C-alpha positions as CSV (number, residue, x, y, z in Angstrom):
1,M,27.6,-75.2,1.2
2,T,24.5,-75.9,3.0
3,I,23.1,-73.9,5.2
4,G,20.2,-74.4,7.4
5,A,17.5,-72.0,8.3
6,P,17.0,-72.2,11.9
7,N,14.3,-74.8,13.2
8,E,11.3,-72.9,14.6
9,L,10.0,-69.7,13.0
10,S,9.1,-66.0,14.8
11,Y,7.6,-63.3,13.8
12,D,9.9,-61.4,15.4
13,P,12.7,-60.7,13.3
14,E,15.5,-61.1,16.4
15,R,15.2,-64.7,16.5
16,N,15.1,-65.4,13.0
17,L,18.7,-64.5,12.5
18,S,21.5,-67.2,12.1
19,S,25.2,-66.5,12.5
20,Y,28.0,-68.5,10.4
21,R,31.5,-68.1,9.9
22,L,32.5,-68.3,6.2
23,I,35.8,-70.1,6.1
24,A,37.8,-69.6,2.4
25,S,40.6,-72.2,1.8
26,S,43.2,-72.7,-0.6
27,G,45.4,-75.7,-0.4
28,G,44.4,-76.6,2.5
29,Q,45.1,-73.4,4.4
30,D,42.3,-71.1,5.7
31,V,42.9,-67.9,4.0
32,A,39.9,-65.4,5.0
33,S,37.0,-65.6,6.9
34,A,34.0,-63.5,7.7
35,L,30.5,-63.9,9.7
36,V,27.7,-64.3,7.6
37,T,24.2,-63.8,9.3
38,I,21.4,-65.1,7.4
39,G,17.8,-63.6,8.3
40,V,14.6,-65.7,7.5
41,K,11.8,-63.7,6.5
42,P,8.4,-65.1,7.9
43,L,5.4,-64.8,5.7
44,Q,2.4,-64.5,7.4
45,V,-0.7,-65.4,5.7
46,H,-4.6,-64.8,6.0
47,A,-7.1,-66.3,3.9
48,S,-11.1,-65.5,3.9
49,L,-13.9,-65.7,1.5
50,E,-16.4,-62.9,0.3
51,P,-19.0,-63.3,1.1
52,T,-19.1,-66.2,3.7
53,F,-22.4,-67.8,2.6
54,V,-23.7,-68.8,-0.7
55,S,-26.4,-70.4,-1.7
56,G,-27.9,-71.4,-5.1
57,R,-30.5,-74.0,-7.0
58,D,-29.4,-76.9,-9.3
59,G,-27.5,-76.0,-12.1
60,E,-26.6,-72.2,-10.8
61,I,-23.1,-71.0,-10.6
62,K,-22.0,-68.4,-7.9
63,S,-18.6,-66.6,-7.4
64,V,-17.0,-66.1,-4.1
65,T,-13.8,-63.9,-4.0
66,V,-10.9,-65.7,-2.5
67,V,-9.2,-63.1,-0.3
68,L,-5.4,-63.4,1.0
69,T,-3.1,-61.0,2.9
70,T,0.0,-61.1,3.2
71,T,2.8,-59.3,5.7
72,P,5.2,-58.3,3.9
73,P,3.7,-58.1,0.7
74,L,5.0,-60.5,-2.1
75,P,6.3,-58.5,-5.0
76,G,3.7,-59.3,-7.3
77,P,0.5,-61.7,-7.6
78,V,0.5,-65.1,-7.5
79,P,-2.2,-68.0,-8.5
80,L,-4.5,-68.2,-6.1
81,G,-6.6,-71.8,-5.4
82,L,-9.7,-73.0,-3.6
83,L,-10.4,-76.2,-2.6
84,F,-12.6,-78.4,-0.1
85,E,-11.4,-79.8,3.0
86,P,-10.2,-82.8,3.1
87,I,-7.8,-81.9,0.0
88,N,-9.8,-82.8,-3.3
89,S,-13.1,-84.4,-1.7
90,T,-16.4,-82.9,-3.2
91,K,-19.4,-81.8,-1.3
92,D,-23.1,-83.2,-1.6
93,F,-24.2,-80.4,-3.9
94,V,-21.4,-77.9,-5.0
95,E,-18.0,-78.1,-6.6
96,V,-15.4,-75.5,-7.4
97,L,-15.4,-75.0,-11.4
98,S,-12.6,-72.6,-12.1
99,M,-10.3,-69.7,-10.3
100,G,-9.9,-66.6,-12.2
101,P,-6.9,-64.4,-12.5
102,T,-4.9,-63.0,-9.2
103,R,-5.7,-59.3,-8.4
104,M,-3.3,-57.6,-6.1
105,E,-3.8,-54.6,-4.2
106,G,-0.8,-53.7,-1.7
107,G,-0.6,-56.9,-0.2
108,T,-3.8,-58.3,-0.6
109,M,-4.3,-60.6,-3.7
110,R,-8.3,-61.2,-5.0
111,A,-9.4,-64.1,-7.0
112,E,-12.8,-64.9,-8.4
113,A,-13.6,-68.5,-8.1
114,Q,-16.8,-70.1,-9.7
115,L,-19.1,-72.5,-7.5
116,R,-21.6,-74.7,-9.4
117,F,-24.6,-76.1,-7.1
118,F,-26.3,-79.2,-8.2
119,D,-29.1,-81.4,-6.8
120,T,-29.6,-85.5,-6.7
121,P,-32.6,-87.1,-5.9
122,D,-31.0,-89.2,-3.4
123,L,-30.0,-85.8,-1.3
124,P,-31.9,-85.5,2.1
125,D,-33.0,-81.9,2.5
126,H,-31.2,-82.3,6.3
127,R,-28.0,-82.5,4.2
128,T,-28.6,-78.9,1.8
129,L,-27.1,-76.9,4.6
130,M,-23.7,-76.9,5.4
131,N,-20.4,-75.0,6.9
132,A,-17.9,-76.2,4.7
133,L,-14.2,-76.0,5.5
134,M,-11.9,-74.7,2.7
135,Q,-8.4,-75.0,1.8
136,V,-6.8,-72.0,0.2
137,S,-3.6,-72.3,-1.9
138,F,-1.2,-70.1,-3.5
139,G,1.9,-69.7,-5.5
140,G,3.3,-72.3,-7.7
141,T,6.4,-72.8,-10.0
142,G,7.6,-69.7,-11.5
143,Y,6.3,-67.3,-9.2
144,E,7.9,-65.0,-7.0
145,I,7.4,-66.2,-2.9
146,S,10.9,-67.8,-2.9
147,G,13.1,-66.1,0.1
148,Y,10.2,-66.8,2.4
149,R,10.0,-69.3,5.1
150,Q,6.7,-70.9,4.6
151,A,6.0,-72.5,8.0
152,G,2.7,-74.3,8.6
153,Y,-0.2,-72.3,8.3
154,G,-2.8,-74.3,9.8
155,G,-5.9,-73.0,10.2
156,K,-4.9,-69.3,8.5
157,M,-5.3,-71.0,5.3
158,Q,-8.5,-72.9,6.0
159,P,-11.7,-70.1,6.0
160,T,-15.3,-71.8,6.4
161,L,-18.2,-71.4,3.6
162,G,-21.5,-71.6,4.4
163,L,-23.4,-72.9,1.4
164,Q,-27.3,-74.0,1.3
165,L,-28.6,-76.1,-1.9
166,L,-32.1,-74.5,-2.5
167,R,-34.9,-76.6,-3.9
């Protein structure tokens, strides 16, 4: 049996209910039926970075905290990721080295991202200051986010990070 969730997702719980009639049959005869109502649980998310501006010199490693708030809160922490937009692109003078473990406080998860600044001789001075669009990801195989409808989160998962290479 396959039951589909509503095509449009709303944060109004009443609009996320779908009713079906489940019919049991034996030998081609209907023997029982029941009304089944399925509620889709939307997951509201908001991602941010702390601080929102980071500067560093060639070779310096700086930390940025990735903050993800979900409503309702997830049952436990899930891995968080941080990438430059477009996905997997690199920037002229900074790269994401690693992500630390996720800590959870209520519906808010936090993880430390390590950024490394680097300088190249052909990088002009006017390109050492930028606002970078970032992509925050969460979850993964084996982590409990199942049961929630994950709609396209759009800009809620793309905070901006100010970056400056100091020379």
